[in-house]
N, C-alpha and C positions, 0 to 999 in steps of 0.2 A: 785376828781378822778385823780389817778396818771397814768402816761404814761405806766408804767409797767403793770398795770391792763388792760389798753386798748389794749396792744399788745397781750394779751392772747385771746382776742375776735376775732371773725371772721369778714370778710369784710362786710357781710350782717348785722350783729349786730351793727357794727360801723355806717353803713349807716342809720340804724334806729335811733340810738342815735343822729346822726347828724341832722336828720330831726326833731326829737323831740326838741332838743336844739335850732334849728333855729326858730321853731314855738314859743317856750317859750320866746326867746329873742324878737321876733316880738310883742308878747303880752305885754311884760314888757315895750317896748318902747311906746306902745299906753298908758298904764297905767301911765307911766311917764309924757307923754305930757298932760294928763288929771289931773295930780296931785294926782293920786290915788295909786301910788307905795309905798308900806309899807316899803320895805327894798331895797333901791337903791343900796346897796353894793352887792346884789346878782346878779346884772347885770354884774359886774366885774367877778364873779366866772363863770357865764354862758359863757361869752365871752371867758374866758381862757380855759374852758373845751372844747368849740367848736373848738378852735384852736388846742388844743392837739389832739382831734379826727381827724381833717382834716390832721394834720401832720402824725399821725399813718397810716391813710388810704393811704396817698401819699407814705409813706415808703413801704407799703405792695404792692401797685401797681407796684413800681419800681423793686421789687425783681423778 
């Protein structure tokens, strides 16, 4: 997910995406601790997408 795509979304949509990614990351951490995580590289992309969403949200709030 690119930052330009995220900037086109509204604050409500971004908040929903942030909540979904946070939940997904939590479930992935549990799977990793139990040794059941199939693709550990996806954690990296989820963390980065979450950071992008938080950055865009912060930028929208400052305007």
